[in-house]
C-alpha positions in Angstrom: 5.5 51.6 -2.7 3.6 48.7 -4.1 4.9 47.3 -7.4 3.1 48.5 -10.5 0.8 45.9 -12.2 -0.9 48.1 -14.8 -0.9 45.2 -17.3 -4.1 43.2 -17.4 -6.0 41.0 -19.9 -9.5 40.1 -20.8 -11.1 37.6 -18.3 -8.6 38.4 -15.6 -10.1 38.5 -12.1 -9.3 41.2 -9.6 -10.3 41.9 -6.0 -10.2 45.1 -4.0 -7.8 45.4 -1.1 -10.2 47.9 0.5 -13.9 48.8 0.1 -14.4 51.3 -2.8 -17.5 52.4 -4.7 -16.3 51.2 -8.1 -15.3 47.7 -7.1 -17.3 46.3 -4.2 -16.0 42.7 -4.6 -14.2 40.4 -7.0 -14.8 41.4 -10.6 -13.8 40.0 -14.0 -12.7 42.1 -16.9 -14.9 41.3 -19.9 -14.1 44.1 -22.4 -12.4 47.5 -23.0 -13.7 50.4 -25.1 -11.0 52.3 -26.9 -8.9 53.1 -23.8 -12.0 55.0 -22.5 -13.7 52.4 -20.4 -13.1 48.9 -18.9 -16.2 46.7 -18.7 -16.3 44.5 -15.6 -18.8 42.1 -14.1 -19.0 40.9 -10.5 -18.0 37.3 -9.9 -19.6 37.1 -6.5 -21.4 33.7 -6.4 -24.2 35.2 -4.3 -25.0 38.0 -6.7 -26.0 38.1 -10.4 -25.5 41.6 -11.8 -25.1 43.1 -15.2 -21.7 44.3 -16.4 -20.8 47.9 -15.8 -18.1 50.3 -16.9 -15.1 51.9 -15.1 -13.0 54.6 -16.6 -9.9 53.3 -18.2 -7.6 55.8 -16.5 -9.3 55.2 -13.1 -8.8 51.4 -13.6 -5.1 51.9 -14.4 -4.7 54.1 -11.3 -6.3 51.4 -9.2 -3.9 48.8 -10.6 -0.8 51.1 -10.1 -1.9 52.2 -6.7 -2.4 48.7 -5.4 -6.1 49.3 -4.7 -6.9 46.0 -6.5 -4.9 42.9 -7.1 -5.2 39.9 -9.3 -7.2 37.0 -7.7 -7.6 33.3 -8.5 -10.4 32.5 -11.0 -13.2 30.9 -9.1 -14.5 29.3 -12.3 -11.2 27.8 -13.4 -12.3 24.3 -12.5 -15.1 24.3 -15.0 -14.3 22.4 -18.3 -15.0 24.1 -21.5 -16.7 21.0 -23.0 -18.2 18.9 -20.2 -19.1 15.3 -21.0 -21.2 12.7 -19.3 -24.1 15.0 -18.6 -27.8 13.9 -18.2 -30.0 14.3 -21.2 -31.7 17.4 -19.9 -28.4 19.1 -19.0 -26.9 18.3 -22.4 -29.9 19.8 -24.1 -29.7 22.9 -21.9 -26.0 23.3 -22.7 -26.8 23.3 -26.4 -29.3 26.1 -25.9 -26.9 28.1 -23.8 -24.2 27.8 -26.5 -26.7 28.9 -29.1 -27.9 31.9 -27.1 -24.5 33.1 -26.1 -23.1 32.7 -29.6 -25.7 35.0 -30.9 -25.1 37.6 -28.3 -21.3 37.4 -28.5 -21.4 38.3 -32.2 -22.4 41.8 -31.1 -19.7 43.0 -28.6 -21.2 46.4 -28.4 -24.1 45.0 -26.3 -21.9 45.1 -23.2 -21.6 48.9 -23.5 -25.3 49.8 -23.2 -27.7 48.2 -20.9 -30.8 49.1 -23.0 -29.4 47.6 -26.1 -28.4 44.4 -24.2 -31.9 44.0 -22.8 -33.6 44.4 -26.2 -31.2 41.9 -27.8 -31.8 39.4 -25.0 -35.5 39.7 -25.5 -35.1 39.1 -29.2 -33.0 36.0 -28.7 -35.5 34.6 -26.1 -38.3 35.1 -28.5 -36.6 33.3 -31.3 -35.7 30.4 -29.1 -39.1 30.2 -27.4 -37.6 30.8 -23.9 -38.2 33.3 -21.2 -36.4 36.6 -21.2 -35.2 36.2 -17.6 -33.9 32.7 -18.3 -31.8 33.9 -21.2 -30.6 36.9 -19.3 -29.5 34.7 -16.4 -27.6 32.3 -18.8 -25.8 35.3 -20.4 -24.7 36.8 -17.1 -23.5 33.4 -15.8 -21.6 32.9 -19.1 -19.9 36.3 -18.6 -19.1 35.6 -15.0 -17.3 32.4 -15.9 -15.2 34.0 -18.6 -17.5 33.1 -21.5 -17.7 29.5 -20.4 -21.2 28.0 -21.0 -20.5 25.2 -18.5 -21.3 27.6 -15.7 -25.0 27.4 -16.5 -25.1 23.6 -16.0 -22.4 23.4 -13.2 -24.9 21.9 -10.8 -25.2 18.8 -13.0 -21.4 18.5 -13.1 -21.1 18.3 -9.3 -20.9 14.6 -8.4 -21.6 15.3 -4.8 -24.6 17.6 -5.5 -26.4 15.0 -7.5 -26.6 11.2 -7.3 -25.7 9.8 -10.7 -27.1 6.4 -10.0 -30.4 7.7 -8.5 -29.7 5.6 -5.4 -32.0 6.1 -2.4 -29.9 6.4 0.8 -32.6 6.6 3.5 -36.3 6.5 4.1 -39.1 4.0 3.3 -40.0 2.3 0.1 -41.1 4.7 -2.6 -43.4 4.2 -5.5 -47.1 3.3 -5.9 -48.8 1.2 -3.2 -49.2 -2.5 -4.0 -52.7 -3.9 -4.6 -51.8 -6.7 -2.2 -50.1 -5.0 0.7 -50.0 -8.1 2.8 -47.8 -9.8 0.2 -45.7 -6.8 -0.8 -42.2 -6.2 0.3 -41.4 -3.0 2.3 -37.7 -3.0 1.5 -36.6 0.4 0.3 -34.3 0.9 -2.7 -31.1 1.5 -0.7 -31.5 -1.9 0.9 -31.9 -3.9 -2.4 -29.9 -1.9 -4.9 -26.6 -3.6 -4.3 -28.0 -7.1 -4.8 -29.9 -6.0 -7.9 -26.7 -4.5 -9.3 -24.8 -7.8 -8.6 -27.6 -9.7 -10.3 -27.5 -7.4 -13.4 -23.8 -7.7 -13.8 -23.5 -11.4 -13.1 -26.6 -12.9 -14.6 -27.8 -10.5 -17.3 -24.6 -9.1 -18.6 -22.2 -11.9 -18.0 -24.5 -14.9 -18.5 -27.1 -13.4 -20.8 -30.1 -14.4 -18.7 -33.5 -12.8 -19.2 -34.5 -10.3 -16.7 -37.1 -12.5 -15.2 -34.7 -15.5 -14.9 -32.1 -13.2 -13.4 -34.7 -11.9 -10.9 -35.5 -15.4 -9.7 -31.8 -16.4 -9.6 -31.1 -13.4 -7.5 -33.8 -14.4 -5.0 -32.4 -17.9 -4.7 -28.7 -17.2 -4.7 -28.2 -13.8 -3.2 -31.1 -13.9 -0.7 -30.6 -17.6 -0.1 -34.3 -18.5 -0.3 -35.2 -22.1 0.6 -36.2 -24.4 -2.3 -39.9 -24.2 -3.2 -40.5 -20.9 -1.5 -41.0 -19.0 -4.8 -44.2 -19.0 -6.7 -45.6 -16.8 -9.5 -49.1 -15.4 -10.0 -50.8 -14.0 -13.1 -49.0 -10.7 -12.7 -45.5 -12.3 -12.7 -44.8 -11.2 -9.2 -42.9 -13.3 -6.6 -45.3 -14.5 -4.0 -44.0 -15.6 -0.6 -45.5 -15.9 2.8 -45.7 -12.6 4.7 -43.3 -14.0 7.3 -40.7 -14.8 4.7 -41.2 -11.4 3.1 -40.4 -9.7 6.3 -37.6 -12.0 7.1 -35.6 -11.7 3.8 -36.7 -8.1 2.8 -37.0 -9.1 -0.8 -37.1 -6.6 -3.7 -40.3 -6.6 -5.8 -40.2 -7.3 -9.5 -41.0 -3.7 -10.2 -38.0 -2.6 -8.2 -35.7 -5.0 -10.0 -37.0 -4.0 -13.4 -36.7 -0.3 -12.7 -33.1 -0.7 -11.5 -32.1 -2.8 -14.5 -33.5 -0.2 -16.8 -31.3 2.4 -15.1 -28.2 0.2 -15.3 -28.9 -0.7 -19.0 -29.2 3.0 -19.9 -25.9 3.8 -18.1 -24.2 1.1 -20.1 -25.2 2.6 -23.4 -22.6 4.9 -24.9 -23.7 8.5 -24.7 -24.1 10.4 -27.9 -21.2 12.8 -28.1 -22.7 15.6 -30.1 -20.2 18.1 -28.8 -17.0 18.6 -30.9 -14.0 16.5 -29.7 -10.5 17.7 -30.0 -7.5 15.7 -31.3 -5.7 13.3 -28.9 -3.0 15.1 -26.9 0.5 14.0 -25.7 1.9 13.4 -22.3 4.1 16.4 -22.6 1.2 18.8 -23.2 0.8 21.4 -20.5 3.9 20.2 -18.7 5.9 23.4 -18.0 9.2 21.9 -16.9 11.0 19.0 -15.2 9.5 17.8 -12.0 6.5 15.8 -13.2 7.4 12.1 -12.8 5.7 8.8 -13.5 6.5 5.5 -11.8 5.7 1.9 -12.8 6.9 -1.6 -12.2 7.4 -4.4 -14.7 8.8 -7.9 -14.8 11.8 -8.2 -17.1 11.5 -11.4 -19.3 14.9 -12.9 -18.5 15.9 -15.8 -16.4 18.7 -15.1 -13.9 21.0 -17.4 -12.0 22.3 -17.3 -8.4 25.4 -15.3 -7.5 26.6 -18.3 -5.4 26.6 -20.8 -8.3 25.4 -20.4 -11.9 23.7 -23.8 -11.8 20.8 -22.5 -9.7 18.0 -20.4 -11.3 16.5 -17.6 -9.3 13.8 -16.5 -11.9 12.9 -13.2 -13.5 13.6 -9.8 -11.8 11.3 -6.9 -11.1 12.3 -3.5 -12.4 10.9 -0.1 -11.3 11.4 2.9 -13.6 10.8 6.5 -12.8 10.5 8.9 -15.8 10.4 12.6 -16.1 7.5 13.5 -18.4 8.9 16.8 -19.6 12.2 15.5 -20.9 11.5 11.8 -21.2 14.7 11.0 -19.2 14.7 7.9 -16.9 15.4 9.6 -13.5 15.8 6.4 -11.4 15.3 2.7 -11.1 15.2 -0.2 -8.8 16.1 -3.9 -9.6 15.2 -6.7 -7.3 13.9 -10.2 -7.1 11.2 -9.2 -4.7 7.6 -8.8 -5.8 6.5 -5.2 -6.7 5.6 -3.4 -3.4 5.9 -0.1 -1.7 9.3 -1.2 -0.2 10.8 -1.7 -3.7 9.1 1.5 -5.0 10.8 3.4 -2.1 14.1 2.0 -3.3 13.4 3.4 -6.8 12.4 6.8 -5.3 15.5 6.9 -3.2 17.6 6.1 -6.3 15.8 8.9 -8.2 16.4 11.5 -5.5 20.0 10.8 -4.7 23.4 11.1 -6.4 24.2 8.4 -9.0 27.9 8.4 -8.4 28.0 5.7 -5.8 25.9 3.4 -8.1 28.5 3.7 -10.9 31.3 3.0 -8.4 29.5 0.0 -7.0 28.8 -1.5 -10.4 32.3 -0.6 -11.8 30.9 1.5 -14.7 32.9 4.3 -16.3 30.3 7.0 -15.7 30.2 10.0 -13.4 27.4 11.9 -11.5 27.3 14.5 -14.2 26.4 11.9 -16.8 23.1 11.3 -14.9 22.2 14.5 -13.1 18.8 13.4 -11.8 18.6 13.8 -8.1 15.7 16.1 -7.5 12.3 15.6 -5.8 9.4 16.1 -8.2 6.4 18.3 -7.9 4.1 15.5 -9.0 4.4 11.7 -9.1 1.9 9.7 -11.1 1.4 6.0 -10.4 -1.2 3.3 -10.8 -3.5 1.8 -8.1 -0.9 -0.4 -6.5 1.9 0.8 -4.2 0.9 4.4 -3.5 -2.6 3.5 -2.4 -1.4 0.6 -0.2 -1.4 0.8 3.6 2.3 1.5 3.5 2.6 4.0 0.6 -0.6 6.0 1.2 1.3 8.4 3.5 3.8 9.4 0.9 1.8 12.5 -0.2 2.7 14.0 3.2 6.2 14.6 1.9 4.8 17.4 -0.3 5.0 15.5 -3.5 1.6 15.6 -5.2 0.5 12.0 -6.0 -1.8 11.3 -9.0 -3.3 7.8 -9.0 -4.5 6.6 -12.4 -7.6 4.4 -12.9 -7.2 0.7 -13.0 -6.2 -1.0 -16.3 -5.4 2.3 -18.0 -1.8 2.1 -19.0 -2.4 5.0 -21.4 -2.8 7.3 -18.4 1.0 7.0 -17.7 2.2 6.4 -21.2 5.7 8.0 -20.6 6.9 5.3 -18.2 5.0 2.5 -20.0 6.9 3.5 -23.2 10.2 3.5 -21.3 9.5 0.0 -20.0 9.0 -1.2 -23.5 12.2 0.5 -24.7 14.2 -0.9 -21.8 13.0 -4.4 -22.6 13.3 -4.4 -26.4 15.8 -1.8 -27.5 18.8 -3.9 -26.6 17.9 -7.2 -28.2 19.8 -6.6 -31.4 22.9 -5.4 -29.6 23.4 -7.4 -26.5 21.7 -10.7 -27.1 21.2 -11.4 -23.4 21.2 -15.1 -22.4 18.0 -16.2 -20.7 15.6 -13.9 -22.5 12.1 -15.3 -23.4 8.9 -13.9 -24.8 6.2 -12.7 -22.5 3.6 -14.6 -24.5 5.4 -17.8 -25.5 4.3 -19.9 -28.4 4.4 -23.7 -28.4 8.0 -25.1 -28.2 9.5 -21.6 -27.6 12.3 -21.4 -25.1 11.5 -20.2 -21.6 15.1 -19.0 -21.1 15.9 -21.4 -18.3 18.4 -23.5 -20.3 20.4 -20.5 -21.6 20.3 -18.4 -18.3 23.8 -17.2 -17.4 23.5 -13.7 -15.8 23.2 -13.1 -12.1 21.5 -10.1 -10.6 24.6 -8.0 -10.3 25.7 -8.6 -13.8 22.2 -7.9 -15.1 22.1 -4.6 -13.1 25.3 -3.4 -14.9 23.6 -4.1 -18.2 20.4 -2.4 -17.1 22.2 0.7 -16.1 24.0 0.7 -19.5 20.6 0.4 -21.2 19.2 3.3 -19.2 22.3 5.5 -19.9 21.9 4.7 -23.6 18.2 5.6 -23.6 18.8 8.8 -21.8 21.2 9.9 -24.6 18.5 9.5 -27.2 17.4 12.7 -28.9 14.1 14.4 -28.1 11.8 15.5 -30.9 13.1 18.6 -32.6 9.8 20.4 -32.1 10.3 20.1 -28.3 13.4 22.3 -28.4 12.5 26.0 -27.5 14.5 28.8 -29.1 16.6 29.6 -26.0 17.8 26.0 -25.9 19.3 26.2 -29.3 22.1 28.4 -27.9 23.5 25.5 -26.0 25.5 22.5 -27.3 23.9 19.5 -29.0 23.7 17.7 -25.7 20.6 19.7 -25.0 18.8 17.8 -27.7 19.3 14.5 -25.7 16.8 13.5 -23.0 19.3 13.9 -20.2 20.7 17.1 -21.6 17.2 18.5 -22.1 16.4 17.7 -18.4 19.7 19.3 -17.2 19.1 22.4 -19.2 15.5 22.7 -18.1 16.5 22.6 -14.4 17.8 26.2 -14.8 15.8 27.4 -17.9 12.4 26.1 -16.7 12.8 26.0 -12.9 10.3 26.0 -10.1 9.0 22.4 -10.1 11.7 20.4 -8.3 13.4 20.5 -4.9 16.2 18.8 -3.1 15.8 15.8 -0.7 16.4 16.7 2.9 18.6 14.7 5.3 15.6 13.1 7.0 13.4 12.6 3.9 14.3 8.9 3.7 13.4 8.1 7.3 10.2 10.2 7.3 8.7 9.4 3.9 10.4 6.6 2.1 10.8 4.0 4.8 7.7 2.6 6.3 6.7 4.1 9.6 5.3 2.4 12.7 5.1 2.5 16.5 7.2 0.4 18.8 7.5 0.1 22.5 10.7 0.7 24.5 11.3 -1.9 27.2 14.4 -2.7 29.3 15.6 -5.1 26.7 15.3 -2.7 23.7 12.7 -1.6 21.2 9.9 -4.2 20.7 8.4 -4.0 17.2 6.5 -6.6 15.2 7.5 -9.4 17.5 11.2 -8.6 17.4 13.6 -6.8 19.8 16.1 -4.2 18.6 18.9 -2.6 20.7 21.9 -0.4 20.2 24.5 1.6 22.2 22.6 4.8 21.8 19.5 3.5 23.6 21.7 2.5 26.6 23.8 5.6 26.7 21.0 8.1 26.3 18.8 6.5 29.0 16.1 5.1 26.9 16.3 1.7 28.5 16.6 3.2 32.0 13.4 5.1 31.5 11.7 1.9 30.7 12.3 0.6 34.2 9.0 2.3 35.3 7.2 0.7 32.4 7.4 0.5 28.6 6.5 3.5 26.5 5.9 4.0 22.8 8.4 5.3 20.2 8.1 6.0 16.5 10.2 3.9 14.2 10.9 3.7 10.5 11.8 0.4 8.9 12.4 -1.4 5.6 9.8 -4.2 5.4 12.3 -6.3 3.4 14.9 -6.4 6.2 14.0 -7.3 9.8 17.6 -6.8 11.0 17.2 -3.1 11.9 14.8 -0.3 12.6 15.5 3.5 12.9 14.3 5.8 15.6 14.4 9.6 15.9 16.3 11.2 18.9 14.9 14.7 19.6 17.9 15.9 21.6 20.4 15.2 18.8 17.9 15.9 16.1 19.0 12.8 14.2 18.0 9.3 13.3 19.7 6.2 14.7 19.7 2.5 13.9 18.9 -0.3 16.3 19.8 -3.9 15.3 17.9 -7.1 15.9 19.2 -8.9 19.0 18.5 -12.2 17.4 21.6 -13.2 15.4 19.6 -15.7 13.4 17.5 -13.0 11.8 20.7 -11.1 10.8 22.3 -14.2 9.5 19.2 -15.2 7.5 18.6 -11.6 6.3 14.9 -12.2 6.8 12.2 -9.7 6.0 9.6 -8.8 8.5 7.1 -11.1 6.9 9.6 -14.0 7.0 10.6 -13.2 10.6 6.9 -13.3 11.5 6.5 -16.7 9.9 9.7 -17.8 11.6 8.4 -16.8 15.0 5.0 -18.4 14.3 6.9 -21.7 13.4 8.8 -21.5 16.6 5.6 -21.2 18.6 4.1 -24.1 16.7 7.0 -26.3 17.5 6.8 -25.3 21.2 3.1 -25.9 21.3 3.6 -29.3 19.6 6.3 -30.2 22.1 4.0 -29.2 25.0 1.2 -31.4 23.5 3.6 -34.3 23.2 4.7 -33.8 26.8 1.2 -33.8 28.0 0.4 -37.0 26.0 3.4 -38.8 27.5 2.3 -37.7 31.0 -1.1 -39.1 30.4 0.4 -42.4 29.3 3.1 -42.8 32.0 1.3 -41.4 35.0 -0.9 -44.4 35.6 2.0 -46.8 35.4 4.1 -44.8 37.9 1.1 -44.6 40.3 0.7 -48.4 39.9 4.3 -49.0 40.8 4.0 -46.8 43.8 0.9 -48.6 45.0 2.7 -51.9 44.5 5.6 -50.8 46.6 3.3 -49.6 49.4 1.4 -52.8 49.3 4.5 -54.9 49.5 5.8 -52.9 52.4 2.5 -53.4 54.2 2.8 -57.2 53.9 6.0 -57.3 55.9 5.8 -57.8 59.7 6.2 -54.8 61.9 9.9 -53.9 62.4 11.4 -52.4 65.5 12.7 -48.8 65.3 16.0 -48.7 63.3 18.9 -47.1 64.9 21.3 -44.8 63.1 24.0 -47.4 63.4 21.9 -49.9 61.6 20.9 -47.3 59.0 24.6 -46.7 58.2 25.2 -50.3 57.8 22.2 -50.7 55.5 23.3 -47.7 53.5 26.8 -49.1 53.1 25.5 -52.4 51.9 23.1 -50.7 49.5 25.8 -48.5 48.0 28.1 -51.4 47.6 25.5 -53.4 45.7 25.3 -50.6 43.0 29.0 -50.4 42.5 30.6 -52.0 39.5 33.2 -51.8 36.7 32.8 -49.4 33.8 31.2 -46.4 35.6 28.9 -48.7 37.6 27.9 -50.6 34.6 27.3 -47.6 32.3 30.1 -48.7 29.9 30.6 -52.1 28.3 33.5 -54.0 30.0 35.0 -57.4 29.7 33.6 -60.0 32.2 35.9 -60.0 35.2 37.2 -63.2 37.0 35.1 -64.5 39.8 36.3 -63.0 43.0 37.7 -65.4 45.6 36.5 -65.1 49.1 38.9 -63.6 51.6 41.1 -65.8 53.8 39.2 -67.3 56.7 39.7 -65.4 59.8 41.3 -67.0 62.8 39.0 -68.9 65.2 37.7 -67.5 68.4 40.0 -69.7 70.4 43.1 -68.4 68.5 41.9 -64.9 69.1 41.5 -65.6 72.7 45.0 -67.1 73.0 46.4 -63.9 71.6 44.9 -62.0 74.4 41.6 -60.9 72.8 38.5 -60.7 74.9 36.1 -63.6 74.4 32.6 -62.7 73.0 29.3 -64.3 73.3 29.2 -67.5 71.2 25.6 -66.7 70.1 26.6 -63.3 68.6 28.7 -63.4 65.4 32.0 -61.6 65.4 32.9 -58.6 63.1 34.7 -60.9 60.7 31.7 -63.2 60.5 29.5 -60.2 59.7 31.9 -59.0 56.9 32.0 -62.5 55.5 28.2 -62.7 55.4 28.1 -59.2 53.8 30.7 -60.1 51.1 28.7 -63.2 50.2 25.6 -61.1 49.7 27.5 -58.7 47.5 28.8 -61.5 45.3 25.3 -62.9 45.0 24.0 -59.5 43.9 26.8 -59.1 41.4 26.2 -62.5 39.9 
């Protein structure tokens, strides 16, 4: 049995679950007649029909029997009071409001078609309009739930109409020139960008006249040569036909027409429609789960944790605020510049338990004191981190991202207000050293002389400030009746948030185990090689890659793998293993990167510097080669020439080569590692005792040798004399 849904309201939209004669398509309830009839009108965009009646009992039976069900309102996107309309559309809207107001004062018109037709004719006659036109307005007004914007919805569709009147294709429009040979054929879509630049730069910024701005545009933006511009009696730019076709210049009429359009767009439109009072950030926020994020520089000078004598400058602080309760849900403190990587740290802090933070900082708080660890339904930010090439994929996490216009801090006033409270609410209590004003006056301190806090000490104070702000009371008018049954803690920001998680649920969710790797860390694509994962010029490896066969599979060639990484730390990347359904870490194989704790940008710069050093060394090597090679070649040529001057020598035997080699080796021997070390001068060596004469040798029974041939002793004596001569 389908659930009963006999309750309905005026302007509700219903659709049939099956074809039936009473309800052929989606209809809107526009009125009821004393529990006798229900007046409905078709909301089919292709049809425009008058309202008709269905018996009240029959309508209730259709609701209870599940023959019809409630459907989304197709006109819900239309604003009740549209602004920024063209003049014609704004005039028509006034007429529609006037006509429908007259008809709505007589609700009985909906019950009888003849009465409705006669009243429409009367209103059309009084307004001087056609009866069919007024009837069409009235039916569109009813179809949209009594919203007059339905009549002029075409003019509200930015894609359906070109607000700037810019031509996007085709030839040049407008009347033909009286001098076609000297007229430019450039259409509007070719020249509109330069005309707009000229209007903004020369007319608005510098106050030039239109004619001067036109000439300046031709000279600067179209880079015309000097002396190529002349003027005739009609104040048109005259150039040669060749230059006209070359530069595709706009005519004076084109320039003047576009400037008129831009000038009209700059004028503030007359807002004749009633304007409501300014709202608040908490308006239309049903519960917790709608967050805002923003970064700010804290005006305080910090010192190094290594030594307090070294300044490290001011820190960057990210805050994430829940709009419904005003509680600060998370933060990030760093010396890095604002970026998606730091914003991801703040988001992770917001979505995780705060107990480890208190334990790390040594603060006497517990997780229950800061119960913010839920994913939001919506995250509002400015045009910075979340539209960058790193953060633009965050909406894939299921968190709806709203990006505010540039330079509109009021669009995210909740977090901007908390930034101000965080900076200024503590000055009278803590008197932090190193504080300075954002806009310093002459001779005011810049905080550098008084700086005494390091980053860790300041983080403790920042968390204390956040916990103090979270305990501030909300406005009494914000407390609903069912919250008054709780303790007074519910009137604080953090207590109101905690209470609303159960009393106003449905807009938050819990962070999954892989949420950090998939949506907070920056994703990329690396390649697995035999040495590990190659990514951004670095190589990462771990035991898991070796044990699970990732590196073995790369023997046949490298292959791609998805990685997640923190851009601020190049020491590790994370990769997903499908078999274990888990993420694993791989460390950089270069210990210098780990020791330096370099970011990926710093590592890239480090590698580029290494390459530059190697290239410079190669260049120096080549320069030295070019300098020394001619001298070496000259020495070789001299040695060859000297050898060629000697008389021809007989073939040297191996015995003679051994003797020559021994003599050459002996000539290079000396004290102190063959002369490599400094040694004291040695005494002059005395020659060896003279060997006995040949006759004495013969008398001892030795064989007599040829007198012309020197004996072995004579040869040794001659060799020793040569060695002494060389040493000297």
